[in-house]
C-alpha positions as CSV (number, residue, x, y, z in Angstrom):
1,M,-13.2,13.1,0.9
2,I,-11.9,16.1,2.8
3,K,-12.3,19.5,1.0
4,G,-9.5,22.0,1.1
5,N,-8.7,23.4,4.5
6,E,-11.9,22.0,6.0
7,L,-11.8,21.6,9.8
8,F,-12.9,18.4,11.5
9,G,-16.2,19.7,12.7
10,A,-17.2,21.2,9.4
11,H,-16.2,18.0,7.6
12,I,-18.4,15.9,9.9
13,R,-21.3,18.3,9.5
14,R,-21.0,18.2,5.7
15,L,-20.8,14.4,5.7
16,R,-23.8,14.2,8.0
17,E,-25.9,16.5,5.9
18,E,-24.8,14.7,2.7
19,H,-26.0,11.4,4.2
20,D,-29.2,13.1,5.3
21,L,-28.6,12.2,8.9
22,G,-30.2,14.2,11.7
23,L,-28.0,15.5,14.5
24,R,-29.8,13.5,17.2
25,E,-29.7,10.3,15.0
26,M,-26.0,10.7,14.4
27,A,-25.2,11.5,18.0
28,K,-27.0,8.3,19.1
29,M,-25.1,6.2,16.5
30,I,-21.7,7.3,17.8
31,G,-22.7,7.4,21.5
32,V,-22.5,11.2,22.3
33,S,-25.1,13.8,23.2
34,P,-26.6,15.9,20.4
35,T,-25.3,19.1,22.2
36,Y,-21.8,17.7,22.2
37,L,-21.9,16.7,18.6
38,S,-23.3,20.1,17.6
39,K,-20.4,21.9,19.4
40,V,-17.9,19.6,17.7
41,E,-19.5,20.3,14.3
42,R,-19.2,24.0,14.9
43,D,-15.6,23.5,16.0
44,E,-16.4,24.9,19.5
45,F,-15.1,21.6,21.0
46,A,-12.0,19.7,20.0
47,P,-12.5,16.6,18.0
48,P,-13.6,13.6,20.1
49,A,-11.5,10.7,21.3
50,E,-10.3,8.0,18.9
51,D,-13.1,5.6,19.6
52,K,-15.7,8.2,18.6
53,V,-13.7,9.2,15.5
54,R,-13.7,5.5,14.6
55,A,-17.4,5.3,15.1
56,I,-17.9,8.4,12.9
57,A,-15.7,6.8,10.2
58,E,-17.8,3.7,10.3
59,V,-21.1,5.6,9.9
60,F,-19.8,7.3,6.8
61,G,-17.6,4.6,5.4
62,S,-14.7,7.0,5.7
63,D,-11.0,6.2,5.9
64,I,-10.2,6.0,9.6
65,D,-6.6,7.2,9.3
66,E,-7.7,10.2,7.2
67,L,-10.4,11.1,9.7
68,L,-8.0,10.7,12.7
69,A,-5.5,12.9,11.0
70,L,-8.1,15.6,10.4
71,A,-8.9,15.3,14.1
72,G,-5.2,15.7,14.9
73,R,-4.8,12.2,16.2
74,V,-2.9,9.0,15.2
75,S,-4.3,5.6,15.4
76,S,-3.4,3.9,18.7
77,D,-2.3,0.7,16.9
78,L,0.6,2.6,15.4
79,T,2.2,3.0,18.8
80,D,2.2,-0.7,19.3
81,I,3.7,-1.3,15.8
82,I,6.4,1.3,16.4
83,R,7.3,-0.3,19.8
84,Q,8.1,-3.5,18.0
85,H,10.8,-1.9,15.8
86,P,11.4,1.6,17.2
87,V,14.9,2.2,15.7
88,E,14.0,1.0,12.2
89,L,10.6,2.6,12.0
90,S,12.0,5.9,13.4
91,A,14.6,5.8,10.6
92,L,12.0,5.0,8.0
93,L,9.7,7.9,9.1
94,R,12.6,10.4,9.2
95,T,13.7,9.2,5.7
96,A,10.1,9.7,4.4
97,Q,9.9,13.2,5.8
98,G,9.8,15.7,3.0
99,M,8.5,13.1,0.5
100,S,5.3,13.8,-1.4
101,S,2.1,11.8,-0.7
102,V,2.6,10.0,-4.1
103,E,6.1,9.0,-3.2
104,I,5.1,7.8,0.3
105,A,2.2,5.8,-1.3
106,A,4.6,4.2,-3.7
107,L,6.9,3.3,-0.8
108,A,4.0,1.7,1.1
109,K,3.0,-0.2,-2.0
110,K,6.5,-1.6,-2.4
111,A,6.7,-2.5,1.3
112,R,3.4,-4.4,1.0
113,R,4.7,-6.3,-2.0
114,T,7.9,-7.2,-0.1
115,K,5.9,-8.3,2.9
116,D,3.4,-10.4,0.9
117,G,6.4,-11.8,-1.0
């Protein structure tokens, strides 16, 4: 879970330490150098590309969309989904703008029920 206004790097470092993972071990698991990971954790470098963020999420069992959002990214599969129904999904997103997280979650739940029929 993300704490307060925690930046991406600080969040990753906290998770790594909570899971008692060494910097080198973690870097190897996600396919980056320890130096690079250290700089990301100190927020000296921007968050890594989507594939690395996904690998980090997998290591910690984190929600990929939450971690991507913290990294300032959106999952690449969403672009494909939007391209299938660009007008309708644009309208849906604009309508949802300004809704609370709880309201959006309820809307998503209702959409899932409708889809699963």
